[in-house]
C-alpha positions in Angstrom: -9.7 28.1 -81.8 -7.8 31.6 -82.1 -4.1 31.9 -82.3 -4.0 33.5 -78.8 -5.9 30.7 -77.3 -3.7 28.1 -78.9 -0.5 29.9 -77.6 -2.0 30.2 -74.0 -2.7 26.3 -74.2 0.6 25.4 -75.4 2.2 27.4 -72.5 0.1 25.6 -70.1 1.0 22.2 -71.5 4.6 23.1 -71.4 4.4 24.3 -67.9 2.8 21.1 -66.7 4.8 18.7 -68.9 6.9 16.1 -67.0 10.4 17.5 -66.3 9.3 21.0 -66.2 10.0 23.5 -63.6 6.5 23.0 -62.2 7.2 19.3 -62.1 10.4 19.7 -60.3 8.8 22.1 -57.7 6.0 19.6 -56.9 8.6 16.9 -56.4 10.6 19.1 -54.0 7.5 20.1 -52.1 6.5 16.5 -51.6 9.7 16.1 -49.5 9.9 19.5 -47.9 6.2 19.8 -46.5 6.1 16.5 -44.5 9.5 17.4 -43.1 8.3 20.7 -42.0 5.2 19.2 -40.2 7.7 16.8 -38.4 10.0 19.7 -37.3 6.8 21.7 -36.0 5.5 18.6 -34.0 9.0 18.0 -32.5 9.1 21.7 -31.4 5.8 21.5 -29.9 6.8 18.5 -27.8 10.4 19.6 -26.7 10.3 23.3 -26.6 8.4 23.5 -23.2 11.1 21.4 -21.7 13.8 23.8 -22.6 12.1 26.9 -21.4 12.8 28.0 -17.9 10.2 29.2 -15.3 7.5 27.6 -13.5 4.2 26.2 -14.9 1.1 27.2 -12.9 -2.4 26.0 -13.1 -5.7 26.4 -11.2 -7.6 23.5 -9.8 -11.3 23.7 -8.6 -11.2 22.4 -5.1 -14.8 21.3 -5.5 -13.9 18.9 -8.4 -10.6 17.5 -7.2 -10.7 14.3 -5.1 -8.5 14.5 -1.9 -6.8 11.3 -0.5 -7.7 11.0 3.2 -4.8 8.5 3.7 -1.0 8.7 3.0 -0.9 5.0 2.1 -3.5 2.3 1.5 -2.5 -1.2 0.6 -4.6 -4.2 0.0 -3.1 -7.8 1.1 -0.3 -6.2 3.1 2.8 -8.0 4.8 4.9 -6.5 7.5 8.0 -8.6 8.5 10.6 -8.1 11.1 12.8 -9.6 13.7 12.3 -10.0 17.4 14.7 -9.6 20.2 16.2 -12.9 19.5 16.7 -12.3 15.9 13.8 -14.6 14.9 11.5 -13.6 12.1 7.8 -12.6 12.4 5.3 -11.5 9.9 1.9 -9.9 10.0 -0.4 -10.3 7.2 -3.6 -8.3 6.8 -6.3 -8.0 4.1 -5.8 -4.1 4.1 -3.7 -1.5 5.7 -4.0 2.3 6.0 -1.6 4.8 7.2 -3.1 8.3 7.6 -0.1 10.5 7.5 3.6 10.4 7.5 3.9 11.8 11.0 1.8 9.0 12.5 3.7 5.6 12.7 0.5 3.6 13.3 -1.1 1.6 10.5 -4.6 0.4 10.8 -4.9 -3.3 9.6 -7.9 -5.4 9.0 -8.4 -9.3 9.1 -4.8 -9.6 10.5 -2.7 -12.9 11.2 0.6 -12.6 13.0 3.1 -15.5 12.9 5.6 -15.7 15.6 8.5 -18.0 16.3 8.4 -19.1 20.0 11.2 -21.1 21.8 9.0 -24.3 21.4 7.7 -23.9 18.0 5.6 -21.3 15.8 2.5 -19.5 17.3 -0.3 -17.7 15.4 -2.2 -14.7 16.4 -5.5 -13.7 14.8 -7.8 -10.8 15.2 -10.4 -8.9 13.2 -8.5 -5.5 13.2 -5.7 -3.7 15.1 -3.3 -0.9 14.9 0.5 -1.7 14.1 3.1 0.7 15.6 5.9 0.8 13.0 8.4 2.4 15.4 8.2 -0.1 18.5 6.6 -3.0 16.6 3.5 -3.2 19.0 0.1 -4.5 17.8 -2.7 -2.8 19.6 -6.2 -4.9 19.4 -9.4 -3.5 20.8 -11.6 -6.5 19.9 -11.0 -10.1 20.4 -7.6 -11.7 19.9 -6.7 -15.5 19.7 -3.3 -16.9 20.1 -2.6 -20.6 19.0 0.8 -21.9 20.3 2.7 -25.1 20.0 1.3 -28.3 21.6 -2.2 -27.0 21.4 -1.9 -24.1 23.6 -4.6 -21.4 23.0 -5.0 -17.9 24.6 -8.0 -15.9 23.9 -8.6 -12.3 25.1 -9.9 -8.9 24.3 -8.4 -5.4 24.2 -4.8 -6.4 24.4 -1.3 -5.0 23.0 1.1 -7.7 21.5 4.8 -6.7 21.6 6.1 -8.5 18.7 9.8 -7.8 19.5 9.8 -9.6 23.0 6.7 -12.0 22.3 4.5 -10.6 25.0 0.8 -9.5 25.5 -0.5 -6.8 27.8 -4.2 -5.7 28.5 -5.8 -3.3 30.8 -9.2 -1.7 31.3 -10.7 -5.0 32.0 -9.8 -8.3 30.2 -11.1 -11.7 29.9 -10.0 -14.7 28.0 -9.4 -18.4 27.9 -6.4 -20.6 28.5 -6.1 -24.4 28.4 -6.8 -24.4 32.2 -10.0 -22.5 32.1 -11.3 -19.0 31.8 -10.2 -15.8 33.5 -11.0 -12.1 34.0 -9.2 -9.3 35.5 -8.6 -5.6 35.4 -5.1 -6.2 33.9 -3.3 -9.0 32.2 0.2 -9.6 31.0 1.2 -12.7 29.2 4.6 -14.3 28.3 3.8 -16.1 25.0 7.2 -17.6 25.0 6.8 -19.5 28.3 3.0 -19.7 28.3 2.6 -17.6 31.5 -0.4 -15.4 32.2 -0.4 -12.9 34.9 -3.6 -11.3 36.2 -3.9 -8.3 38.3 -7.0 -6.6 40.0 -10.0 -8.4 40.7 -8.6 -11.5 39.1 -10.8 -14.5 38.6 -9.9 -17.7 37.1 -12.3 -20.7 36.7 -10.2 -23.8 36.3 -11.3 -26.9 34.4 -9.7 -29.8 36.4 -9.4 -32.1 33.4 -7.3 -29.5 31.6 -5.2 -28.1 34.4 -1.7 -29.5 34.9 
């Protein structure tokens, strides 16, 4: 090997030897480079939060799902107090409120529990619409009220006022009470006192053994 080659090899060995300038440089870079990566990552995360102005983006209306309801809840409970300060609760399998301006909530498979003077009563219906402002429950289909002492009232197309524990129906109603079956153009029921008032083509078929 020539003297020039030996001298070059000796210089490289000295340059890479432990404790040399190159060795110290590598040790420093092993600390600095990972730190720089961390600083860059932190800047990428926090810099957008410190910059003023609005962030805009474009959505394709054909690819974005639009919510048709303001609020949809499964297994919903609505609790309140009547005019006498007694609690009532309306339980439904599902509830849907379509907009913030509409106080009506569509509820399905509903059960309402009321506290009457002589004991608790249960109201059941397949579906209804609850007005959150006046606490009235409108039912288009069949509705059954089971009260204390075996009292039962069945009818269709009625509105229940949860505040004063009453029920009203119009446009043709029919139903059943312990005394028999009835039909009329309109009906009003005082659930607290078990009084049903019929108006317009009223018919009541009494079962003598049940009448008191």
